[in-house]
C-alpha positions as a Markdown table, in Angstrom:
| # | Residue | x | y | z |
|---|---|---|---|---|
| 1 | Met | 10.6 | -7.1 | -14.8 |
| 2 | Ala | 9.0 | -4.5 | -12.1 |
| 3 | Ala | 6.4 | -5.5 | -9.7 |
| 4 | Tyr | 3.9 | -3.3 | -7.9 |
| 5 | Leu | 1.9 | -3.3 | -5.5 |
| 6 | Val | -1.6 | -1.7 | -5.2 |
| 7 | Gly | -3.7 | -0.5 | -2.2 |
| 8 | His | -7.3 | 0.4 | -2.4 |
| 9 | Ile | -8.2 | 2.1 | 0.9 |
| 10 | Thr | -11.3 | 3.8 | 3.1 |
| 11 | Val | -9.6 | 5.3 | 5.9 |
| 12 | Lys | -11.5 | 4.7 | 9.7 |
| 13 | Asp | -8.8 | 6.5 | 11.5 |
| 14 | Asp | -6.8 | 9.3 | 10.4 |
| 15 | Gly | -4.3 | 9.1 | 12.9 |
| 16 | Leu | -3.4 | 5.8 | 13.2 |
| 17 | Trp | -3.3 | 6.1 | 8.9 |
| 18 | Gln | -0.9 | 8.4 | 9.4 |
| 19 | Glu | 1.2 | 6.0 | 11.9 |
| 20 | Tyr | 0.9 | 3.4 | 9.2 |
| 21 | Val | 2.1 | 5.5 | 6.4 |
| 22 | Ala | 4.6 | 6.9 | 7.8 |
| 23 | Gly | 6.1 | 3.0 | 8.6 |
| 24 | Val | 5.4 | 2.1 | 5.5 |
| 25 | Gln | 7.4 | 4.5 | 4.5 |
| 26 | Glu | 10.3 | 4.0 | 6.6 |
| 27 | Ser | 10.0 | 0.1 | 5.8 |
| 28 | Leu | 10.3 | 0.4 | 1.6 |
| 29 | Ala | 13.9 | 2.0 | 2.1 |
| 30 | Pro | 15.7 | -1.2 | 2.0 |
| 31 | Phe | 14.1 | -2.9 | -0.6 |
| 32 | Asp | 14.6 | -0.2 | -2.7 |
| 33 | Ala | 11.0 | 0.5 | -3.2 |
| 34 | Arg | 9.5 | 3.5 | -4.5 |
| 35 | Ile | 5.7 | 5.6 | -4.4 |
| 36 | Ile | 4.8 | 5.8 | -7.8 |
| 37 | Phe | 1.5 | 7.1 | -7.2 |
| 38 | Arg | -0.5 | 8.1 | -4.1 |
| 39 | Gly | -4.1 | 9.8 | -4.5 |
| 40 | Gln | -8.0 | 10.6 | -4.3 |
| 41 | Leu | -10.7 | 9.0 | -5.8 |
| 42 | Ala | -12.1 | 11.5 | -8.3 |
| 43 | Glu | -14.7 | 9.4 | -10.0 |
| 44 | Val | -15.7 | 5.8 | -11.0 |
| 45 | Leu | -16.6 | 5.6 | -14.8 |
| 46 | Ala | -17.8 | 2.2 | -15.2 |
| 47 | Gly | -18.8 | -0.8 | -12.5 |
| 48 | Gln | -18.4 | -0.4 | -8.6 |
| 49 | His | -15.3 | 0.6 | -6.4 |
| 50 | Glu | -15.8 | 1.1 | -2.6 |
| 51 | His | -12.4 | 2.9 | -1.8 |
| 52 | Asp | -11.9 | 6.2 | -1.9 |
| 53 | Leu | -7.8 | 6.3 | -1.6 |
| 54 | Ala | -5.1 | 4.4 | -3.6 |
| 55 | Val | -1.5 | 4.2 | -3.9 |
| 56 | Val | 1.3 | 2.4 | -6.5 |
| 57 | Ile | 4.1 | 1.4 | -5.3 |
| 58 | Glu | 6.4 | -0.2 | -7.3 |
| 59 | Phe | 9.7 | -2.7 | -6.4 |
| 60 | Pro | 12.4 | -3.9 | -8.8 |
| 61 | Asp | 10.7 | -7.6 | -9.0 |
| 62 | Gln | 8.2 | -9.7 | -7.5 |
| 63 | Ser | 10.4 | -11.4 | -5.3 |
| 64 | Thr | 11.3 | -8.0 | -3.8 |
| 65 | Leu | 7.9 | -6.8 | -2.8 |
| 66 | Asp | 7.3 | -10.2 | -1.7 |
| 67 | Thr | 10.3 | -10.2 | 0.7 |
| 68 | Trp | 8.8 | -7.0 | 1.9 |
| 69 | Phe | 5.4 | -7.8 | 2.5 |
| 70 | Gly | 6.6 | -10.3 | 5.2 |
| 71 | Ser | 9.5 | -8.7 | 6.3 |
| 72 | Lys | 9.6 | -8.2 | 10.1 |
| 73 | Lys | 8.6 | -3.9 | 9.6 |
| 74 | Tyr | 6.1 | -4.5 | 7.9 |
| 75 | Gln | 4.5 | -7.8 | 9.4 |
| 76 | Ser | 4.8 | -5.5 | 12.6 |
| 77 | Leu | 2.3 | -2.7 | 10.8 |
| 78 | Ile | -0.7 | -4.7 | 9.6 |
| 79 | Pro | -2.5 | -4.5 | 13.2 |
| 80 | Val | -2.3 | -0.4 | 13.0 |
| 81 | Arg | -3.3 | -0.5 | 8.7 |
| 82 | Asp | -6.4 | -2.7 | 10.0 |
| 83 | Lys | -7.2 | -0.2 | 13.1 |
| 84 | Ala | -6.9 | 2.6 | 10.6 |
| 85 | Ala | -8.4 | 1.3 | 7.6 |
| 86 | Asp | -10.0 | -1.0 | 5.2 |
| 87 | Val | -7.6 | -1.8 | 2.9 |
| 88 | Val | -7.3 | -4.5 | -0.2 |
| 89 | Ile | -3.6 | -5.0 | -1.4 |
| 90 | Leu | -3.2 | -6.2 | -4.6 |
| 91 | Thr | 0.1 | -6.9 | -7.3 |
| 92 | Tyr | 1.1 | -6.9 | -10.7 |
| 93 | Asn | 4.0 | -7.5 | -12.8 |
| 94 | Ser | 5.1 | -6.0 | -16.0 |
Protein backbone atom coordinates (compact mmCIF):
# COMPACT_ATOMS: atom_id res chain seq x y z
CA MET A 1 0.00 0.00 0.00
CA ALA A 2 1.51 3.34 -1.05
CA ALA A 3 2.26 5.94 1.59
CA TYR A 4 2.29 9.68 1.05
CA LEU A 5 4.16 12.41 2.85
CA VAL A 6 2.37 15.75 2.73
CA GLY A 7 4.24 18.88 3.72
CA HIS A 8 2.66 22.27 4.34
CA ILE A 9 5.29 24.99 4.21
CA THR A 10 5.91 28.68 4.86
CA VAL A 11 9.42 29.65 3.73
CA LYS A 12 11.40 32.05 5.94
CA ASP A 13 14.75 31.95 4.10
CA ASP A 14 14.75 31.21 0.35
CA GLY A 15 18.45 30.33 0.13
CA LEU A 16 18.30 27.82 2.97
CA TRP A 17 15.04 26.43 1.62
CA GLN A 18 16.66 25.69 -1.75
CA GLU A 19 19.53 23.96 0.06
CA TYR A 20 17.03 21.83 1.98
CA VAL A 21 14.99 20.96 -1.14
CA ALA A 22 18.14 19.86 -2.98
CA GLY A 23 19.13 17.68 -0.03
CA VAL A 24 15.68 16.11 0.15
CA GLN A 25 15.78 15.32 -3.60
CA GLU A 26 19.10 13.54 -3.08
CA SER A 27 17.88 11.71 0.03
CA LEU A 28 14.82 10.25 -1.73
CA ALA A 29 16.69 8.33 -4.46
CA PRO A 30 17.52 5.17 -2.46
CA PHE A 31 13.90 4.85 -1.26
CA ASP A 32 12.06 4.58 -4.60
CA ALA A 33 10.15 7.75 -3.69
CA ARG A 34 8.83 10.32 -6.11
CA ILE A 35 7.52 13.83 -5.79
CA ILE A 36 3.90 13.79 -6.93
CA PHE A 37 3.16 17.47 -6.45
CA ARG A 38 4.90 20.66 -5.36
CA GLY A 39 3.00 23.92 -5.57
CA GLN A 40 1.82 27.24 -4.22
CA LEU A 41 -1.50 27.71 -2.47
CA ALA A 42 -4.03 29.36 -4.77
CA GLU A 43 -6.99 29.76 -2.43
CA VAL A 44 -8.45 28.45 0.83
CA LEU A 45 -12.01 27.45 0.03
CA ALA A 46 -13.05 26.34 3.53
CA GLY A 47 -11.53 26.59 6.99
CA GLN A 48 -8.18 28.11 7.85
CA HIS A 49 -4.75 27.26 6.53
CA GLU A 50 -1.57 29.10 7.45
CA HIS A 51 0.94 27.76 4.90
CA ASP A 52 1.41 28.83 1.30
CA LEU A 53 3.35 25.90 -0.21
CA ALA A 54 2.70 22.17 -0.30
CA VAL A 55 4.52 19.03 -1.37
CA VAL A 56 3.30 15.44 -1.77
CA ILE A 57 5.85 12.62 -1.96
CA GLU A 58 4.88 9.02 -2.71
CA PHE A 59 6.69 6.08 -1.10
CA PRO A 60 6.12 2.37 -1.77
CA ASP A 61 4.77 1.89 1.78
CA GLN A 62 4.71 3.43 5.26
CA SER A 63 7.73 1.43 6.41
CA THR A 64 9.85 2.86 3.59
CA LEU A 65 8.62 6.38 4.35
CA ASP A 66 9.49 5.94 8.03
CA THR A 67 12.93 4.55 7.16
CA TRP A 68 13.62 7.52 4.87
CA PHE A 69 12.44 10.00 7.52
CA GLY A 70 14.74 8.41 10.11
CA SER A 71 17.68 8.10 7.71
CA LYS A 72 20.95 9.78 8.56
CA LYS A 73 20.79 11.85 5.36
CA TYR A 74 17.30 13.23 6.00
CA GLN A 75 17.88 13.77 9.71
CA SER A 76 20.98 15.85 8.83
CA LEU A 77 18.69 18.19 6.84
CA ILE A 78 16.29 18.94 9.71
CA PRO A 79 18.32 21.83 11.20
CA VAL A 80 18.40 23.46 7.75
CA ARG A 81 14.66 22.84 7.31
CA ASP A 82 13.84 24.36 10.68
CA LYS A 83 15.84 27.53 9.92
CA ALA A 84 14.50 27.77 6.37
CA ALA A 85 10.76 27.33 6.93
CA ASP A 86 7.83 26.58 9.17
CA VAL A 87 6.76 23.10 8.12
CA VAL A 88 4.00 20.65 9.04
CA ILE A 89 4.66 17.09 7.85
CA LEU A 90 1.90 14.47 7.72
CA THR A 91 1.66 10.96 6.30
CA TYR A 92 -1.26 9.22 4.62
CA ASN A 93 -1.79 5.67 3.37
CA SER A 94 -3.88 4.67 0.38
